[in-house]
C-alpha positions in Angstrom: 160.9 246.0 143.8 159.4 244.3 147.1 157.8 240.7 147.9 154.5 241.8 149.8 152.2 239.3 151.0 148.7 241.3 152.3 150.6 245.2 153.5 153.8 243.1 155.1 156.1 243.4 152.4 160.5 242.1 152.5 162.4 244.8 150.1 164.3 243.0 147.8 166.6 245.4 145.2 166.4 244.2 141.7 165.3 241.0 142.6 168.8 240.2 144.9 169.9 239.6 148.1 172.7 241.4 149.4 175.4 238.8 148.2 173.9 240.0 144.3 172.3 236.6 143.9 168.2 235.9 143.3 167.1 235.1 147.1 164.6 232.1 147.5 161.4 233.4 149.7 160.1 230.6 151.2 156.7 230.3 152.2 154.0 227.7 153.3 151.3 226.2 150.9 148.7 228.3 152.9 150.4 232.0 152.2 151.1 230.9 148.5 147.2 229.4 147.8 145.6 232.3 149.4 148.5 235.1 147.1 146.7 232.8 144.5 143.1 232.9 145.2 143.1 235.9 146.1 139.0 237.4 146.1 138.1 234.0 144.4 138.2 232.7 148.2 135.6 233.1 150.5 138.1 233.8 153.0 140.7 236.0 151.9 139.7 239.1 154.0 140.0 236.4 156.9 143.0 235.4 155.8 144.2 239.2 155.1 142.5 240.3 158.7 145.5 237.6 160.4 148.4 238.8 158.5 147.4 243.0 159.0 147.1 242.1 162.9 150.5 240.4 163.0 150.4 236.8 161.9 154.1 235.7 161.0 155.7 234.9 157.7 155.8 230.6 158.0 158.9 229.1 156.2 157.3 226.0 156.1 154.0 224.6 156.0 155.2 222.7 159.6 155.4 226.0 161.0 151.8 227.2 159.8 150.1 224.1 161.1 151.7 224.6 164.8 150.9 228.3 164.8 147.3 227.7 163.1 146.2 224.9 165.6 147.5 226.9 168.4 145.4 230.0 167.4 142.5 227.7 167.1 143.0 226.1 170.5 142.9 229.4 172.2 139.5 230.8 170.6 140.3 232.3 167.6 137.4 231.7 165.1 139.2 233.4 162.2 141.9 230.3 162.6 139.6 228.5 163.2 137.7 229.0 159.7 141.4 229.5 158.1 142.5 226.0 159.5 139.2 224.2 157.8 140.2 225.6 154.2 143.7 224.3 154.7 142.3 220.9 155.7 140.2 221.2 152.9 142.3 222.3 150.3 144.9 219.8 152.1 147.3 223.0 152.4 149.7 221.8 155.6 147.7 219.1 156.0 146.4 216.0 154.6 142.6 216.7 152.6 140.2 216.0 155.0 136.9 217.6 153.6 135.2 215.9 157.0 138.1 217.7 159.7 137.1 221.0 157.7 133.6 220.5 158.1 134.0 220.0 161.3 136.4 222.8 162.0 133.5 225.1 160.0 131.1 224.0 162.2 132.5 225.1 165.9 132.9 228.7 164.3 130.0 228.9 162.3 128.0 228.0 166.0 129.6 230.5 167.9 127.9 232.9 165.6 131.3 233.6 162.9 129.9 234.9 159.4 132.6 233.6 157.8 132.4 230.2 158.9 128.9 229.9 158.4 129.2 231.0 155.0 131.6 227.8 154.6 129.5 225.7 156.4 126.7 226.4 153.5 129.4 225.9 151.0 130.0 222.7 152.3 126.9 221.6 152.6 126.1 223.2 148.8 128.5 220.8 147.8 128.4 218.1 149.8 131.7 218.4 151.4 132.4 216.4 154.3 128.5 216.4 154.7 125.7 215.1 153.5 124.3 217.8 150.8 121.5 219.6 151.5 120.9 223.1 149.9 118.5 223.8 152.1 121.3 223.7 154.7 123.3 226.1 152.6 120.5 228.7 152.5 120.1 228.0 155.9 123.4 229.0 156.6 124.0 231.4 153.8 121.3 233.4 155.7 122.8 233.5 158.9 126.0 234.7 157.9 123.9 237.5 155.9 122.1 238.8 157.9 125.1 239.8 159.7 126.1 241.5 157.1 128.6 239.6 155.6 129.2 240.7 152.0 130.5 237.3 150.7 127.6 235.5 152.2 125.0 237.8 150.6 126.3 237.0 147.4 126.3 233.5 147.9 122.2 233.4 149.1 121.9 235.4 145.7 123.3 232.4 143.5 120.8 230.3 145.1 118.1 232.6 144.7 119.2 232.4 140.8 119.8 229.5 140.4 116.5 228.2 142.4 118.7 226.3 145.2 116.7 225.1 148.4 114.7 228.4 147.8 111.9 229.0 144.9 114.0 230.5 143.0 113.6 234.9 142.9 115.6 236.7 140.5 114.8 240.2 142.3 115.5 238.3 145.5 118.9 237.7 143.6 119.7 241.1 142.9 118.6 242.7 145.8 121.7 239.9 147.1 124.0 240.6 144.7 123.9 245.0 145.3 124.5 244.5 148.9 127.4 242.4 148.0 128.7 244.1 145.7 128.0 247.5 147.7 130.0 246.4 149.9 132.6 245.5 147.5 132.7 242.0 147.3 133.9 240.5 144.0 131.6 237.8 143.9 128.4 240.0 144.1 130.1 242.7 141.7 130.4 239.1 139.7 126.9 238.3 140.0 125.4 241.9 139.3 127.1 241.7 135.8 125.6 238.4 135.1 122.3 239.9 136.1 122.9 242.5 133.7 123.8 240.3 131.0 121.5 237.9 131.1 119.2 240.7 131.5 117.4 238.4 134.3 115.2 240.4 136.8 116.7 243.8 135.6 117.3 245.3 131.6 119.5 243.5 129.9 122.8 246.1 129.6 126.1 244.6 128.6 127.8 248.1 129.2 126.5 247.7 133.4 128.1 243.6 132.9 131.3 244.2 131.3 131.5 247.5 134.6 130.5 245.3 137.3 132.6 242.1 135.7 135.7 244.9 135.6 135.1 245.4 139.2 135.3 242.3 140.4 138.4 241.3 138.3 140.7 243.8 139.4 140.3 242.2 142.8 141.5 239.0 141.5 138.1 237.3 141.1 138.7 234.4 138.9 135.1 234.0 137.1 134.9 237.7 136.3 138.5 237.3 134.9 137.0 235.2 133.0 133.7 237.3 132.2 135.2 240.6 131.6 137.6 238.7 129.1 134.9 237.6 127.0 133.5 240.8 126.8 136.5 242.2 125.4 136.9 239.0 122.8 133.7 239.7 121.5 133.4 243.3 121.9 130.6 242.9 123.9 129.4 246.0 126.6 133.0 247.1 125.6 135.5 248.3 122.9 136.6 244.9 121.1 140.1 244.1 122.4 142.2 241.1 121.7 145.2 242.3 124.4 142.7 243.0 126.7 141.1 239.8 126.5 144.2 238.5 126.3 145.2 240.1 129.8 142.1 238.7 131.1 141.8 235.4 130.1 145.3 234.9 131.5 144.6 235.9 134.6 142.2 234.0 135.3 143.8 230.8 133.1 147.3 231.3 135.8 144.9 230.4 138.8 143.4 227.2 136.6 140.2 228.2 135.3 138.8 225.8 132.6 137.0 228.3 130.6 139.8 230.5 130.6 142.0 227.9 129.1 139.9 226.8 126.7 139.6 230.7 125.6 143.2 230.7 124.7 143.1 227.2 122.9 140.6 229.6 120.2 143.1 232.2 120.5 145.8 230.3 119.3 144.2 227.6 117.3 142.6 230.5 115.0 145.5 233.4 115.8 143.5 235.7 117.1 145.4 238.0 119.4 148.1 235.5 119.3 150.3 233.9 116.9 148.7 231.0 116.1 150.1 227.6 117.3 147.9 224.5 116.6 150.1 222.7 119.4 149.4 225.6 122.1 146.1 225.4 121.5 146.0 221.9 121.7 148.0 222.3 125.3 145.3 224.7 126.7 142.6 222.4 125.3 144.2 219.4 127.2 144.3 221.5 130.9 141.0 222.8 130.5 139.5 219.1 129.4 141.4 217.8 132.3 139.7 220.0 134.8 136.2 218.3 133.6 135.4 221.3 131.1 133.4 219.8 128.2 133.7 222.7 125.8 137.0 221.5 125.7 137.0 218.1 126.0 135.2 218.7 122.7 137.4 220.7 121.1 140.6 218.5 121.3 138.3 215.7 120.6 138.3 217.7 116.8 142.2 218.3 117.4 142.6 214.5 117.5 139.9 213.9 114.7 141.9 216.2 112.2 145.5 215.7 113.4 145.7 219.6 114.0 148.7 220.2 116.7 148.7 216.6 117.5 149.2 212.9 116.1 145.7 212.0 114.4 144.1 209.4 117.0 140.2 208.2 116.7 140.2 206.2 119.6 141.3 209.0 121.5 139.4 211.6 119.9 136.3 209.2 121.1 137.3 209.2 124.1 136.9 212.8 124.6 133.7 212.9 122.7 132.5 210.1 125.2 133.3 212.9 128.2 132.0 215.7 127.0 129.2 213.8 125.6 128.5 212.8 129.3 128.0 215.8 130.3 125.6 216.5 127.8 127.5 218.9 125.0 124.9 218.2 122.2 128.0 218.5 119.4 130.1 216.0 121.2 127.0 213.8 121.3 126.7 214.3 117.3 130.2 213.3 116.4 130.5 210.6 118.7 127.0 209.1 117.4 128.0 209.3 113.8 131.4 207.8 114.7 129.5 204.7 115.7 127.3 205.0 112.9 130.2 204.6 110.6 132.0 202.8 113.1 135.1 205.1 113.1 137.3 204.7 116.0 134.6 202.8 117.9 132.9 199.6 117.0 130.3 199.8 114.6 126.8 200.4 116.5 123.9 201.4 114.8 121.7 201.3 118.0 124.7 203.7 120.2 124.5 206.1 117.3 121.4 206.6 117.4 120.7 206.8 121.5 123.8 209.6 121.2 121.9 211.3 118.1 118.5 211.3 119.7 120.0 213.1 122.9 121.9 216.0 121.2 118.8 216.4 119.1 116.6 216.7 121.8 118.6 219.8 123.0 117.8 221.6 119.6 120.9 220.4 117.5 119.5 220.4 114.4 122.5 218.7 112.4 121.4 215.9 114.9 118.0 216.0 114.7 118.5 215.5 110.3 120.0 212.4 111.2 117.5 211.0 113.5 114.6 211.6 111.2 116.8 209.8 108.6 117.9 206.7 111.1 113.8 206.7 112.0 112.8 206.6 107.5 115.4 204.0 107.5 114.8 202.3 110.5 118.5 201.8 111.4 118.9 201.9 115.4 115.5 202.3 116.0 111.8 200.4 114.9 111.0 202.2 111.7 108.7 204.8 111.7 107.7 207.6 109.2 105.5 209.9 111.0 108.6 210.3 113.7 110.5 211.2 110.7 108.9 213.5 109.7 108.7 215.2 112.6 112.5 215.4 113.1 112.6 216.9 109.2 110.6 219.2 110.3 112.3 220.1 113.3 115.6 220.4 111.2 114.1 222.9 108.4 112.8 224.9 111.2 115.8 225.4 113.6 119.3 224.8 110.8 121.1 227.5 110.7 123.4 225.9 108.5 122.2 226.1 104.5 122.4 222.1 103.8 121.2 221.1 106.8 118.2 223.3 106.4 118.0 222.5 102.6 118.2 218.3 103.1 115.7 218.3 105.9 113.5 220.8 103.2 114.1 218.0 100.4 113.1 215.0 102.6 109.7 217.4 103.6 109.1 217.3 99.7 109.1 214.2 99.3 107.4 213.2 101.8 104.5 215.6 100.5 105.3 214.1 97.6 104.0 210.7 98.2 101.2 211.4 99.8 100.2 213.8 97.0 
């Protein structure tokens, strides 16, 4: 077998050195990071280019830091840009978004497209500089006009979401297509999303899956999750739990929160993996800690049920709160009911109503039913039969759950009878 980093390899037969012992291969954190990030890193091609041009193997972070600083001082804009990434990610240096911004700016002002792309992202997320979507678009565009594929894809995202520019799915598609035609994984993934959602283009799940797979095969982690989801649900491709598991695991190995949550679902349901509530909790927790609201809600449910973890309503309430604060309607409803009953949290009709109303306004029929009842009884809100009737109507019209729909319809019959 061979240890390989961007075309440079050291052959190690059967994973052993001359003494027969497994070798310890030293490498810097920046090398490890790029090996892990692969096509998901906007500067992956820059780092790979440096490697192919003779960048030495680094035995330590100190060696890597010294080499990149020397190359930056000599005017190598590729090294300057990667040095910015190292400061942004805390690789070989103390993490500093401000220093990363300075380095990106240095190379970007000299017209180096990859640095312009990185500078655009600094403005996009407010890293080391005040957030500005307009500045983001400016720098992405400057790089895209040079034919930089990743920047074309990034600019496509801005048009798709209407950030810093007027939303235009047609512009987004054209930019994603340009990026994808050059083989860039972000553009391929973006094009897949447009096909899956039918945004500015006829909806086609098979085309979506085709583009997701192209990006995933390059190691683009969002696409690995996307094609995994398509395989799990049989959308655009034959349904296959083993294939879904393969792609979810690849994305999860990088720490993708969505993929970790989906692995939790597979462990919880026993679909594609041996059923294990303990493993499900582990996956949900890893995803939840990364801020994914769906995983936070799922983890709360596991604590409520005592599934794979010791039952704790107070811990459940904490996770519901984190998901609810992100607008997760199911978590808002569950936490609202906990406040209504005083389970795991202090009883408060007012807090219950506030949470349930948020979920109801998001279109959650179950919450609409509870909000209607609270208006009817004047619990946590001023009594209003008019409001109650309106929310019962909303629940009756939108509910797919039989019991919710039935209860809402019965309430409306009661209202009609009282007016007769």
